BADO-914651 format. One record per residue (C-alpha): y, z, x. Coordinates in pm, whole numbers, plus 50000, padded with zeros to 5 digits. Each point is the difference from the previous one (the first is absolute). Example, Ala and Ser with C-alpha at 12.3 -4.5 7.8 and 13.67 -1.06 7.14 Angstrom:
495505078051230503444993450137
REM end
This chain:
335388303748672502124970650109502755023650124497505020150204498564968350164503514988550082500785033450166496844997750216500854964150100503575009450094498785030350198497504978150187502614974050090502435026950116497345016150219499104966450154503644992150079500395033450177496784999150199499764963450102503044999650236498675031150175496674983350068501794968950130502175020150234497045019750133498124967850077503004983650169500725031250204496684999950182500565001050378499004969950210497035019250137498485001249652500154962349956496774980650048499584984150343499884961949988496604983850028499484986450352498354967350101498454994350344501014968050178498544990150336502304981850242497884992650308499735032650194501875022149753499465011249644502905005749763499825021749689502814987349781501005008449643498354978349738503484988949888500514982750338498764964949924498414981650292501184964050034499164969450201501885002750333503134978650020499224989950358497144999150249501655028350191499295024349717496625016749959500895009049643502945009049780500705019949685502534998149718501295035349935501325014149671503734998249937501935032349953502075003049684503104978550027498764978950293499764962449947499074987950349496354999350110498475025450236497084990950223497725014250266498904975450269497265008250253499824982950338497965003250319501144986250334498225005550332502955008850219502275000549697502315025350154501135036049983502555016249772502634993850270499224962849991499734996649620502875022149886502724975450115498354972849787499995022949696503615009550070500984963150001498934997749634502985021749899503754998849997500835022250298503035016149832497825015449726496855007450201498305033850026496935004250220497475028050027496994999750232497065024049985496475003650135496805014849864496234999950011497534987149745496254998449950500154964950148502175007250301503565009150099502894981049845503764995950017502454992049722503294981549983501855007949676503064978349948502414997949707503194981449918500924964749894496884979350061500604963550089496394991050086498024990750308500544969550220496944984649830501175007349645503705005449939501035012849657502044975849787502205029949918500195032450205498295029749836502265030449994498095032950018497094982250165497405017950205497224992550248497295024050113498064986350296496895018350120498224992250326496465013949985498245003250336496205003849958498255009750323498624969850184501294975849735503074977849960503065014949836500374995849624503394995349836500645010449640503424991149862501455008349658503134980749902502055002849681502695019649813500535035650122498685017649688496834979549979499285004350371500645037549979497515002449714497354984850230500845019050321497465028349965497294977049867500434977950308499195029650225497075010249781498714964350020499285004750373498905036349970503285016150111502335027049870503724992449981500815037450017498475002350350502004972050157502285008350291503304984850105499744972250254502934989250215500144962250031502894978050107500514968749787
REM end
């Protein structure tokens, strides 16, 4: 009887060792489209409403110029912080006027710039997407330059309202992970953006 029980136990363990890896692989192999969408939280910033992932933690603004700001999750391997800052300035300027300021935050020799435009449920917008060695703004220089840094600056233009400026700053991987969610936050689709020619 003991031999028979031992055989059943061995057979069960063998079956488990064969099947378990297959189940793990099947679960890991699910395409991105099958993954659950992140829960969104609505945040009102004067005339606009943002729908941001729950993992984006709203913080007290660092300055009076900011309507609000968020700490964003770090991508695997990133150690520097990533943030989204939201501003509003009556007469705050166009993409042509703001892009040179964003450019000045980078080491010119490493800089790559892409500009696009799109439309959202809250109005048209333009985007400046910059990457390279980030040294920081004139208001807040980095103690040490961040290689593989990235800034995505969005200028949202609601009809009859001041322009709103949404700016994500951080390591390239962490910013890339938030790029689509930033568009979704204002009711836009990154896939429908068009190239915009802007001189910096």
